[in-house]
C-alpha positions, 0 to 999 in steps of 0.5 A, a space after each residue: 344419415 347425414 354422412 350418407 348424404 355427404 358421401 353422395 355430395 363428395 361423389 359429385 363434387 369430385 366427379 364435376 371437379 374431375 378428381 374422379 370419373 363420372 360412372 355408375 356411382 356419380 349418377 347414383 349420387 345425383 339420383 339420391 340427391 334428387 331425392 332428398 331435394 324433392 323431399 326438402 321442397 315438399 316441406 313448405 314453399 320456401 324450399 321450392 326454389 331451390 335447385 341443383 347448378 347447371 353442371 348437376 342438371 346437365 348430370 342429371 339430364 345425362 344420367 335419364 338418357 342412359 339406357 340399362 344393358 
């Protein structure tokens, strides 16, 4: 499980740094990390302030606008 989480983090990090293209895998990784973040937030009030960086939020918002063909 931790390896999968790390892989998603690496994909997003590399996409944001420009060392890999932003593609479907990037958006899938952002979605997976968002799902995990929501689970963490449900663990207690002290986790409610955790959020993505502005760059990841922008990726997330962009992925929500993409319509599957």
